[in-house]
C-alpha positions as CSV (number, residue, x, y, z in Angstrom):
1,X,8.2,10.5,-1.3
2,X,6.5,7.8,-0.3
3,X,7.8,6.1,3.1
4,X,5.6,3.1,3.8
5,X,6.1,0.7,7.3
6,X,4.4,-2.4,6.9
7,X,4.3,-4.9,10.3
8,X,3.5,-8.8,9.6
9,X,2.7,-10.6,13.1
10,X,5.0,-13.4,14.1
11,X,1.4,-15.9,15.6
12,X,-0.7,-17.8,13.4
13,X,-3.6,-16.0,13.7
14,X,-4.8,-19.8,14.1
15,X,-2.5,-20.7,17.7
16,X,-4.5,-17.1,18.4
17,X,-7.4,-16.0,20.8
18,X,-8.8,-12.8,22.5
19,X,-5.8,-12.9,25.0
20,X,-3.0,-12.1,22.4
21,X,-5.2,-9.9,20.7
22,X,-5.7,-12.0,17.9
23,X,-1.6,-11.8,17.2
24,X,-0.9,-8.7,17.7
25,X,0.0,-9.0,21.2
26,X,3.3,-11.3,19.4
27,X,6.5,-10.1,17.9
28,X,6.6,-8.8,14.3
29,X,8.5,-8.7,10.8
30,X,8.8,-5.1,10.0
31,X,8.6,-3.9,6.2
32,X,9.9,0.2,6.4
33,X,11.2,1.6,2.8
34,X,11.3,4.6,1.0
35,X,10.2,4.7,-2.4
36,X,11.5,8.8,-4.6
37,X,10.5,9.5,-8.5
38,X,13.1,11.3,-9.1
39,X,12.7,11.4,-13.2
40,X,9.1,10.9,-15.4
41,X,8.9,7.8,-15.0
42,X,11.7,6.4,-13.0
43,X,11.5,5.1,-9.4
44,X,14.3,4.3,-7.2
45,X,13.8,2.8,-3.5
46,X,15.2,1.4,-0.5
47,X,13.5,-1.0,1.4
48,X,14.2,-3.3,5.1
49,X,12.6,-6.3,6.9
50,X,13.6,-7.0,9.7
51,X,13.5,-10.7,8.8
52,X,17.8,-11.2,8.2
53,X,18.0,-7.5,8.8
54,X,17.1,-8.0,4.4
55,X,18.3,-4.4,2.6
56,X,16.1,-4.2,-0.6
57,X,17.8,-2.0,-2.8
58,X,15.5,-1.4,-6.6
59,X,14.7,1.0,-9.4
60,X,11.1,1.0,-11.2
61,X,11.1,2.2,-15.0
62,X,7.7,2.7,-16.6
63,X,7.5,1.8,-20.3
64,X,4.2,2.8,-21.3
65,X,1.7,4.3,-19.0
66,X,-2.2,2.9,-18.8
67,X,-4.3,6.4,-20.3
68,X,-8.3,5.9,-21.0
69,X,-7.6,4.6,-24.8
70,X,-4.9,1.8,-24.1
71,X,-5.8,0.3,-21.1
72,X,-2.1,-1.7,-20.5
73,X,1.0,-0.3,-18.4
74,X,3.9,-2.3,-18.6
75,X,7.0,-1.3,-16.4
76,X,10.5,-3.1,-15.6
77,X,12.6,-3.7,-11.8
78,X,15.8,-4.1,-10.9
79,X,17.8,-5.2,-8.1
80,X,19.7,-6.3,-5.4
81,X,18.9,-7.3,-1.6
82,X,21.5,-7.5,1.2
83,X,21.2,-9.6,4.2
84,X,23.4,-8.5,6.8
85,X,21.7,-10.1,9.9
86,X,23.1,-14.0,9.0
87,X,25.5,-14.9,8.1
88,X,25.7,-17.5,5.1
89,X,27.7,-18.3,1.6
90,X,25.9,-15.5,-0.9
91,X,24.2,-12.8,1.2
92,X,23.3,-10.4,-2.0
93,X,21.5,-11.8,-4.3
94,X,20.3,-9.6,-7.7
95,X,16.5,-10.4,-9.5
96,X,14.3,-8.9,-12.2
97,X,10.9,-8.2,-12.8
98,X,8.5,-7.2,-15.6
99,X,5.2,-5.2,-14.3
100,X,2.6,-6.0,-16.9
101,X,-0.8,-4.8,-15.9
102,X,-4.7,-4.3,-17.4
103,X,-7.2,-1.6,-16.4
104,X,-10.7,-3.9,-16.5
105,X,-13.2,-0.3,-16.6
106,X,-11.9,2.1,-14.2
107,X,-12.0,-0.1,-10.8
108,X,-10.8,-3.0,-11.8
109,X,-6.9,-3.8,-12.6
110,X,-4.6,-7.1,-13.0
111,X,-1.1,-7.7,-12.9
112,X,1.3,-10.3,-13.9
113,X,4.7,-10.4,-12.2
114,X,7.6,-12.6,-14.2
115,X,10.6,-12.3,-11.3
116,X,13.6,-14.2,-11.9
117,X,16.2,-13.6,-8.8
118,X,19.6,-15.3,-8.8
119,X,19.4,-16.8,-5.1
120,X,16.2,-16.9,-2.6
121,X,16.7,-15.3,0.8
122,X,17.3,-18.5,3.4
123,X,17.4,-19.9,6.6
124,X,19.9,-22.0,8.2
125,X,18.5,-25.2,9.2
126,X,15.4,-24.2,8.2
127,X,15.0,-24.0,4.7
128,X,17.6,-24.3,1.9
129,X,18.6,-21.5,-0.4
130,X,17.2,-22.1,-4.5
131,X,19.3,-20.6,-7.2
132,X,18.0,-19.3,-11.1
133,X,14.8,-18.7,-9.6
134,X,11.7,-18.0,-11.9
135,X,7.9,-17.6,-10.8
136,X,5.4,-14.9,-12.7
137,X,3.3,-13.2,-9.5
138,X,-0.2,-12.3,-10.3
139,X,-2.2,-9.1,-8.2
140,X,-5.5,-7.8,-8.6
141,X,-6.7,-4.3,-7.3
142,X,-10.4,-3.8,-7.0
143,X,-11.8,-0.4,-6.3
144,X,-14.9,-0.9,-4.1
145,X,-15.2,3.2,-3.4
146,X,-12.8,6.1,-4.5
147,X,-11.3,5.3,-1.0
148,X,-11.6,1.8,-0.3
149,X,-10.1,-0.4,-2.5
150,X,-9.7,-4.6,-2.0
151,X,-6.5,-6.0,-3.6
152,X,-4.8,-9.1,-3.6
153,X,-1.8,-11.3,-4.5
154,X,0.0,-14.8,-5.3
155,X,3.1,-16.2,-5.6
156,X,2.5,-18.9,-7.1
157,X,3.9,-23.2,-5.9
158,X,6.6,-24.0,-8.0
159,X,6.7,-27.5,-9.0
160,X,5.1,-30.5,-7.3
161,X,8.8,-30.3,-4.6
162,X,10.1,-26.8,-5.0
163,X,7.7,-25.0,-1.8
164,X,5.2,-26.7,-0.5
165,X,2.5,-24.4,-1.1
166,X,1.0,-21.1,-3.4
167,X,1.4,-18.0,-1.6
168,X,-1.1,-15.5,-1.1
169,X,-2.2,-12.3,0.9
170,X,-5.3,-10.0,0.4
171,X,-5.4,-6.2,2.1
172,X,-8.6,-3.8,2.2
173,X,-7.0,-0.1,2.4
174,X,-8.3,3.4,2.8
175,X,-7.3,6.4,1.4
176,X,-7.2,9.6,2.8
177,X,-5.0,12.9,2.2
178,X,-1.4,11.5,1.6
179,X,-2.2,8.4,3.5
180,X,-2.8,4.8,2.7
181,X,-3.9,2.4,5.1
182,X,-4.2,-1.0,4.6
183,X,-5.2,-4.0,6.9
184,X,-3.5,-7.5,5.7
185,X,-4.3,-11.3,6.3
186,X,-2.0,-14.0,4.7
187,X,0.1,-17.0,4.0
188,X,3.3,-14.9,3.7
189,X,4.8,-12.8,6.1
190,X,8.6,-11.7,3.5
191,X,8.6,-8.7,2.2
192,X,11.3,-8.5,-0.2
193,X,11.9,-10.1,-3.4
194,X,14.4,-12.6,-2.1
195,X,11.7,-13.8,0.6
196,X,8.5,-14.0,-1.4
197,X,9.7,-15.1,-4.9
198,X,10.3,-18.9,-4.7
199,X,7.2,-19.3,-1.1
200,X,9.0,-21.6,0.7
201,X,7.4,-20.0,3.8
202,X,10.4,-20.5,5.8
203,X,9.6,-23.4,7.6
204,X,6.4,-22.2,7.9
205,X,2.6,-24.1,7.1
206,X,0.8,-22.9,4.2
207,X,-2.1,-23.4,6.1
208,X,-0.9,-20.6,8.9
209,X,-2.8,-17.6,8.5
210,X,-1.2,-14.3,9.7
211,X,-2.9,-10.3,9.7
212,X,-0.6,-7.6,9.6
213,X,-1.0,-3.7,8.3
214,X,0.5,-1.2,5.6
215,X,1.0,2.8,6.0
216,X,2.1,4.5,2.9
217,X,3.0,8.8,3.9
218,X,3.8,10.8,1.2
219,X,5.8,13.7,1.6
220,X,6.1,16.7,-0.7
221,X,9.6,17.7,-1.8
222,X,8.8,21.3,-3.2
């Protein structure tokens, strides 16, 4: 079982200075999640974002695992996002994702995630919800050493009027025994599928950069 914490600080870097500790003194959206593998190749998760008190419940099944002889892995993920803080119509959104990853040598992994979402999250008077959203997300992971890697994620712009820009986030991660820590920077603060798939930025600007970090702790239940 893994437990993840993912704070994303609210103040853009360009508006911060040393007196605000480069935005660390600002408020943050906090993501906390639990990921558990009850059966081989099956992962279930409960993830919560403090933004709109958004709960994401999902299951992921891996059909094909990458090996030394075959560099491709394939999985599907499906679930629901339940928003409970801000009362708007259609508080529940459903989503499905395909996850296809290609290993290039022992240290590089490229992934594409075709994603369908019934309805995006929206903040009243700030952003407008979109229905039946489809987007193809991308991810890249490069192992620098055995315990240090860099990662990147991109959320493409959905047409000329569907999004103000392309969303992205980059991270550098350090792993130690049963722990992973990464420092992040990017123009996206969202951590749930209903909030990041359309990259509408919820009233923010694509040219604003935010920092954050991820902490993951692995627990043995047996």
